[in-house]
C-alpha positions, 0 to 999 in steps of 0.5 A: 245593480240599479234595482239593488240601489233603488231598494236600498234608498227606498228601504232607508226612507221607510226604515226612518219613517218606521222609527219615527212612527213607532217612537211617537206611538210609544210616546202617546199610547199606552205601553202595554201594547205594540201600537207602533208596529201595528201603525207602521204595518197598517200604513205600509199595507195601505200604501202598498195597495195604493202603489200597486192597485192605483199607480202601477195598474194605471201605469202612472209610475215606472218599474223603477219607481214601483220597486222603490215604493214597494220592495224598498219603501214599503219593505223598510216601513213594515215589520213582520219580524218585530210583530212576531217578537212583540207577540212572543214577548206578550205570550212570555208575559202571559198576556194572552189576550193582548197577544191574541189581540195583536195577532188579530189586529196586525193580520186582519187590519192590514188586510183591511187596509190593503182592501181599502186601498184597492177600493179607493184605487178603483174609484180613482181609476 
């Protein structure tokens, strides 16, 4: 039962950060592309890489903290469902190039963010 509470609290903090980052991105970036979703997915991918490859692999955090940071916080922060919805809306609006860029950016850049976190964690270990 404790793990559920840890995930619940972490997801709440992640969701708050997601809302703030998305809102900010939509205020400062052009509205024709879902920069908010891309930004939270990039940050979440980088953070989960640091949490797992550095903190967890080097036993710097407890199991409860790992669950809080990964399943909770990063799970609440990142948003695959919103990415999917925004991509479908771009396709419905016949914005095929932007839809393709959105798919490639979210998939490739989040993988790159995770890889960078992995490399940084190896340098720090």
